[in-house]
matplotlib code that plots the C-alpha trace (Angstrom):
import matplotlib.pyplot as plt

x = [94.5, 94.2, 91.2, 88.6, 86.3, 89.2, 90.1, 86.5, 86.0, 89.0, 87.7, 84.2, 82.9, 80.7, 77.1, 75.5, 77.1, 75.5, 77.0, 79.7, 80.7, 84.2, 84.8, 83.8, 86.0, 89.1, 88.3, 88.7, 88.7, 84.9, 82.8, 80.5, 78.5, 77.2, 74.1, 74.6, 71.3, 71.7, 69.4, 72.1, 75.2, 77.5, 78.0, 78.0, 80.1, 77.0, 78.0, 81.7, 81.2, 80.0, 82.5, 85.3, 83.9, 84.4, 87.8, 88.9, 87.2, 89.4, 92.4, 92.0, 92.1, 88.4, 86.3, 84.1, 81.0, 79.3, 75.6, 74.0, 70.3, 69.0, 65.9, 65.5, 66.3, 63.1, 61.1, 62.9, 64.0, 61.4, 64.3, 64.8, 62.4, 59.0, 57.9, 58.1, 60.7, 60.3, 60.9, 63.8, 64.1, 66.4, 68.4, 69.1, 69.7, 72.4, 74.0, 74.4, 75.8, 78.8, 79.3, 79.3, 81.7, 84.2, 84.1, 84.2, 87.4, 89.1, 88.7, 88.5, 90.6, 88.4, 90.9, 93.7, 94.0, 93.7, 91.1, 89.7, 89.3, 86.1, 83.0, 80.3, 76.8, 73.2, 70.3, 68.3, 70.2, 68.6, 65.3, 64.3, 63.1, 61.7, 58.0, 55.9, 53.8, 57.1, 58.7, 55.6, 55.5, 59.1, 60.3, 57.3, 56.0, 59.2, 58.7, 55.6, 53.7, 54.1, 57.9, 58.0, 55.7, 57.9, 60.7, 61.5, 61.4, 57.9, 56.8, 57.8, 56.0, 52.7, 52.8, 51.7, 55.2, 54.5, 51.3, 51.4, 51.7, 53.4, 52.7, 52.8, 55.7, 57.8, 56.6, 57.8, 61.3, 62.8, 61.8, 63.6, 66.7, 66.5, 66.4, 69.5, 71.4, 69.8, 71.0, 74.6, 74.9, 73.5, 75.5, 78.6, 78.9, 78.6, 78.1, 78.0, 76.1, 77.3, 75.5, 74.5, 72.6, 69.3, 69.5, 69.7, 66.1, 66.5, 69.8, 68.3, 65.5, 68.2, 69.9, 66.4, 65.5, 68.8, 68.4, 64.8, 65.4, 68.9, 70.1, 73.4, 75.5, 74.8, 75.9, 75.1, 77.4, 76.3, 78.2, 76.6, 74.8, 77.5, 76.4, 78.0, 79.1, 76.3, 73.8, 73.2, 73.1, 76.5, 77.4, 74.7, 75.6, 73.4, 73.8, 72.8, 75.0, 78.8, 79.3, 82.3, 81.9, 83.9, 81.3, 78.7, 81.2, 84.5, 87.7, 88.2, 84.9, 85.3, 88.6, 87.1, 84.1, 86.6, 88.9, 85.9, 84.7, 85.0, 87.6, 85.5, 84.3, 87.8, 88.8, 85.9, 86.1, 90.0, 89.4, 86.5, 87.4, 91.1, 93.3, 95.9, 97.1, 96.2, 99.5, 99.6, 96.1, 96.6, 99.8, 98.0, 95.2, 97.5, 99.6, 96.3, 95.0, 98.3, 97.9, 94.2, 94.5, 96.7, 94.0, 96.6, 94.2, 91.7, 94.5, 95.4, 91.9, 91.2, 94.4, 93.8, 90.3, 90.7, 93.6, 91.6, 88.8, 90.2, 93.9, 96.9, 97.1, 93.6, 94.5, 97.6, 95.4, 92.8, 95.5, 96.9, 93.4, 92.8, 95.9, 94.5, 91.6, 93.0, 96.5, 99.2, 99.0, 100.0, 98.4, 100.0, 98.4, 95.1, 95.5, 96.2, 92.8, 90.4, 86.9, 85.1, 87.6, 87.9, 84.0, 84.1, 86.8, 84.9, 81.4, 78.9, 81.2, 79.1, 79.5, 78.9, 78.5, 79.8, 80.1, 83.5, 83.8, 84.4, 87.7, 90.5, 88.5, 89.5, 89.3, 87.6, 84.8, 84.6, 84.4, 82.3, 80.1, 79.7, 79.3, 78.6, 81.7, 82.4, 79.7, 81.6, 84.7, 86.1, 85.8, 87.5, 90.3, 90.7, 91.2, 93.7, 95.6, 95.5, 97.0, 93.8, 92.8, 93.9, 93.2, 93.7, 95.6, 98.0, 98.0, 96.7, 98.0, 97.4, 94.1, 94.5, 95.0, 92.9, 91.8, 92.5, 92.2, 95.6, 94.1, 91.2, 91.2, 89.8, 89.3, 86.3, 86.9, 88.7, 88.8, 88.6, 89.5, 88.6, 90.3, 91.2, 88.1, 85.6, 85.9, 84.1, 84.2, 83.8, 82.5, 82.9, 80.7]
y = [67.0, 69.0, 68.0, 70.3, 69.4, 69.7, 73.2, 74.4, 72.8, 74.8, 77.9, 77.7, 77.5, 74.2, 74.2, 70.8, 68.2, 65.1, 61.8, 60.6, 64.1, 64.1, 60.5, 61.6, 64.5, 62.5, 59.7, 61.8, 65.4, 66.3, 69.0, 71.2, 74.3, 77.3, 79.2, 82.9, 85.2, 87.8, 90.4, 93.0, 93.8, 93.5, 90.9, 92.2, 91.0, 88.7, 86.5, 86.1, 83.2, 81.0, 82.5, 81.6, 78.0, 77.9, 79.3, 76.9, 74.1, 74.9, 75.3, 71.8, 70.3, 70.2, 71.8, 74.7, 75.7, 79.1, 78.9, 82.3, 81.8, 83.6, 81.5, 81.1, 84.8, 85.5, 83.9, 84.6, 82.3, 82.7, 81.5, 84.2, 86.4, 87.7, 89.4, 88.2, 90.0, 92.1, 90.2, 91.0, 91.4, 89.0, 91.8, 92.8, 89.4, 88.9, 92.3, 91.3, 88.1, 89.5, 92.0, 89.1, 86.8, 89.8, 90.0, 86.1, 86.1, 87.8, 84.7, 81.9, 80.7, 80.5, 80.6, 78.1, 74.8, 72.8, 70.3, 72.0, 75.5, 77.1, 77.2, 79.9, 78.5, 80.2, 78.0, 80.2, 78.3, 75.0, 76.5, 78.7, 76.1, 73.7, 73.7, 74.0, 70.8, 68.8, 70.1, 69.2, 65.8, 64.9, 66.5, 67.5, 63.9, 62.8, 65.3, 65.2, 68.4, 66.8, 66.8, 70.4, 71.6, 70.4, 72.9, 75.6, 78.2, 77.3, 76.7, 80.1, 81.6, 79.8, 80.1, 83.6, 85.2, 87.0, 88.7, 88.0, 84.2, 82.4, 82.4, 79.3, 80.9, 81.1, 77.5, 76.2, 77.6, 74.6, 72.4, 74.4, 74.7, 70.9, 70.5, 72.6, 70.1, 67.2, 68.9, 69.5, 66.1, 64.6, 66.8, 67.9, 65.0, 67.5, 65.8, 68.4, 71.4, 74.1, 77.1, 78.8, 77.1, 78.8, 76.8, 73.3, 72.6, 73.5, 71.6, 68.4, 68.7, 68.4, 65.4, 63.7, 64.3, 62.9, 59.8, 59.2, 59.7, 58.3, 56.8, 58.9, 60.0, 63.7, 65.4, 68.7, 71.0, 74.3, 76.9, 79.1, 82.2, 84.8, 87.2, 89.8, 89.3, 91.5, 89.5, 92.1, 91.3, 91.0, 93.0, 95.8, 99.3, 102.3, 103.0, 99.3, 96.6, 96.7, 96.0, 94.5, 97.0, 100.1, 102.4, 101.3, 101.0, 102.7, 100.6, 103.1, 102.4, 98.7, 98.9, 100.8, 98.3, 95.5, 97.9, 98.9, 95.3, 94.3, 92.2, 89.0, 89.4, 90.0, 86.6, 84.9, 86.7, 86.4, 82.6, 82.9, 85.8, 85.2, 82.5, 82.9, 79.6, 78.4, 78.9, 82.5, 83.3, 81.7, 83.7, 86.9, 86.3, 85.8, 88.8, 90.7, 89.3, 90.6, 94.1, 94.5, 98.4, 98.1, 96.5, 94.7, 91.8, 94.3, 95.8, 92.3, 91.2, 94.5, 94.2, 90.7, 91.0, 94.5, 93.2, 90.2, 92.3, 95.5, 94.9, 95.9, 99.6, 100.2, 98.7, 101.1, 104.2, 103.2, 102.9, 106.5, 107.7, 106.3, 108.2, 111.5, 111.5, 109.5, 110.4, 113.2, 113.7, 116.4, 118.5, 116.6, 113.2, 114.8, 116.3, 112.7, 111.5, 111.0, 112.6, 109.5, 108.6, 112.0, 112.1, 108.8, 109.7, 112.7, 111.2, 113.1, 116.3, 119.5, 121.0, 124.4, 125.3, 128.6, 130.3, 130.0, 133.7, 133.7, 132.0, 134.5, 136.0, 136.8, 133.6, 135.4, 136.4, 133.0, 131.2, 133.7, 135.7, 133.3, 130.2, 130.0, 127.8, 130.4, 132.4, 135.9, 137.1, 137.8, 134.2, 133.2, 135.7, 134.2, 130.6, 131.6, 133.6, 130.6, 128.5, 126.2, 126.5, 124.3, 124.4, 121.1, 119.6, 122.6, 125.3, 128.6, 131.5, 134.6, 136.4, 138.7, 135.6, 134.3, 131.1, 130.9, 128.2, 126.7, 125.1, 123.4, 119.5, 117.7, 121.1, 121.9, 121.3, 122.9, 121.1, 123.3, 122.0, 123.9, 122.7, 119.0, 117.1, 119.6, 119.2, 121.3, 121.0, 124.1, 123.0, 125.6, 125.5]
z = [78.2, 81.4, 83.7, 82.8, 85.7, 88.2, 86.8, 87.2, 90.6, 92.4, 90.7, 92.2, 88.7, 89.0, 90.4, 88.9, 86.7, 85.1, 86.3, 83.8, 82.6, 84.0, 82.7, 79.2, 79.3, 80.4, 78.0, 74.7, 73.3, 73.5, 72.0, 74.0, 73.6, 75.4, 74.2, 73.9, 73.9, 70.8, 72.2, 72.0, 69.9, 72.7, 75.5, 79.0, 82.0, 83.0, 79.8, 81.1, 83.3, 80.5, 78.1, 80.6, 80.8, 77.0, 77.2, 79.8, 77.9, 74.8, 77.1, 78.3, 74.8, 74.1, 71.2, 72.1, 70.3, 70.8, 69.8, 69.0, 69.8, 66.5, 66.6, 70.4, 70.7, 68.6, 71.4, 74.9, 77.7, 80.5, 83.0, 85.6, 83.8, 85.0, 81.8, 78.1, 75.8, 72.9, 69.8, 67.5, 63.8, 61.6, 60.5, 64.1, 65.2, 62.4, 63.1, 66.8, 65.7, 64.0, 66.8, 69.5, 67.5, 67.3, 71.0, 71.5, 69.3, 72.3, 74.6, 71.9, 69.0, 65.9, 63.3, 64.0, 62.1, 65.3, 65.7, 68.7, 67.2, 68.2, 66.0, 65.9, 65.1, 64.9, 65.6, 63.3, 60.4, 61.3, 62.6, 59.8, 57.4, 59.9, 59.6, 62.7, 62.1, 61.4, 64.6, 66.9, 65.1, 65.1, 68.3, 70.5, 70.6, 72.6, 75.5, 77.6, 78.8, 82.4, 82.0, 80.6, 83.5, 86.2, 85.1, 87.8, 85.0, 84.3, 87.7, 89.0, 86.1, 86.7, 90.6, 90.6, 90.8, 87.5, 86.7, 82.9, 83.4, 80.5, 76.9, 74.7, 73.0, 76.1, 77.2, 74.0, 74.6, 76.5, 73.5, 71.1, 73.1, 73.6, 69.8, 69.5, 71.6, 69.9, 66.4, 67.6, 69.0, 65.8, 63.3, 65.3, 67.8, 70.7, 73.8, 76.4, 77.0, 79.6, 81.0, 84.2, 87.0, 85.8, 82.6, 84.2, 83.2, 79.5, 79.1, 80.7, 78.3, 75.6, 77.1, 77.5, 73.9, 72.7, 74.9, 73.8, 70.0, 69.4, 72.5, 72.2, 75.0, 76.3, 79.3, 81.2, 83.5, 85.0, 86.8, 89.8, 89.2, 90.2, 93.1, 95.1, 98.8, 99.8, 97.9, 95.1, 91.5, 89.8, 86.9, 87.4, 88.1, 88.6, 85.0, 84.1, 82.3, 82.2, 78.7, 76.8, 73.8, 74.6, 72.8, 75.7, 78.7, 78.3, 79.3, 82.0, 83.6, 82.9, 84.9, 87.5, 88.1, 89.0, 90.9, 93.1, 94.1, 97.7, 99.1, 99.4, 95.8, 94.6, 96.0, 94.4, 90.9, 90.2, 90.2, 87.8, 85.5, 84.9, 83.4, 86.1, 87.6, 91.0, 92.7, 91.4, 92.6, 96.1, 96.4, 95.4, 97.9, 100.7, 99.9, 99.8, 103.1, 104.7, 103.3, 102.0, 102.2, 99.0, 97.1, 95.1, 94.5, 92.8, 90.7, 89.5, 88.8, 86.9, 85.0, 83.7, 82.8, 81.2, 79.1, 78.0, 77.0, 75.7, 75.3, 77.1, 75.7, 76.9, 80.5, 80.6, 79.5, 82.3, 85.0, 83.9, 83.9, 87.4, 88.6, 87.4, 89.8, 92.7, 92.6, 91.7, 87.8, 85.4, 82.8, 80.3, 81.3, 81.4, 78.0, 76.7, 77.6, 74.8, 75.3, 76.5, 79.0, 80.2, 80.6, 82.4, 84.8, 85.8, 85.6, 87.9, 88.0, 87.5, 84.0, 82.9, 79.2, 78.0, 74.6, 73.0, 72.8, 76.6, 76.1, 77.1, 79.8, 83.2, 85.4, 88.3, 86.2, 84.6, 87.8, 89.8, 87.4, 84.1, 86.4, 90.3, 91.0, 93.4, 95.2, 94.8, 93.3, 96.6, 97.5, 94.2, 94.9, 98.5, 97.1, 94.4, 97.0, 99.3, 96.4, 96.5, 92.9, 90.0, 86.4, 84.5, 87.5, 87.8, 90.4, 89.3, 91.3, 89.2, 90.4, 87.2, 85.0, 82.0, 80.6, 76.8, 74.1, 75.0, 78.1, 76.3, 76.6, 73.6, 72.1, 74.5, 78.1, 81.0, 84.4, 87.5, 90.9, 94.0, 97.1, 97.2, 96.0, 94.5, 90.5, 87.9, 84.2, 82.0, 78.4, 75.4, 72.6]

ax = plt.figure().add_subplot(projection="3d")
ax.plot(x, y, z, "-o")
ax.set_aspect("equal")
plt.show()
């Protein structure tokens, strides 16, 4: 077995760890779990740290459990939240679980016959028939209100930082999460729970419950909450979360997110979000420091994580698509883009909608009359004469030329480029 704690330590992935954890993991193959909130049918990059912990855990010879919080997801964890969540239906939760498992399968081996094959569990399965009276009698009596009140997640909500306060529903969350650990410890010999540092209070409630009821061994390990070098929130863009599902965040947009991280963040993220070994990473960091303008570290980070999430083919397409906007590319490369990638590459570019019967019309009328890409026909003629107009990344030099259906990308778009940096999209309906 590889030393899991040692591996996570050099990667900067350990925040807090209960005494004896490393000794337990070096003594024997051990089972551990991470809880995943099923409030959406896709994971986002905010989940990736916990998932990478499970991936390293399995890689080091241990058995990972991914726990879908079907029951706890119906309540909502108050940690790091200042308002109560909307509650989800069982049908929605089951759908989300299936989608999440499919994504987790890109990181974890669920299907092999090895003893440390990953297992997916849902706490709804053991909570759905557990009556309220039975639960508060069997479990609630072991944890005092004083103990629960002392948790940071509770104190922050009670200290006036949130106007709504804290409902009993959310107050009970840590007891339910603690019971998950107790259940997995008792039934699956799961001895370790891992998660983000904001989960420390909930995780230690589980270890306390196990200690008081059975006296079994139980350990806790958390990773730091990831932030950006400027202190901003990791994983959020102006458009919201960066999702792992290609339907919500295109592979190109996903790739570009990692390409655009700062140098300081790239140095941190390549350790956390890739499986590259220490020597490879340290060599890449040194090479990057020598020539940071080449952004080779960002390219390596973006490559590794895009392949892990979307596969090598989507990574290649993302690189090619990046070349269209940022380098010299051809009409042929542009025509190969699927519609979603095309729109992602030219996100924010002004669009003009035209009826399909305008196809075949003169280019000057199309750009200066049907649209206001040029303020006048004369301006359009000058630009064409000066070799400054491109259509679908190819120079357009005929002032009397037309734009026909053969120019359409994905059967509906034409890309107009005025000068070096000004792009416009014509969309034909």
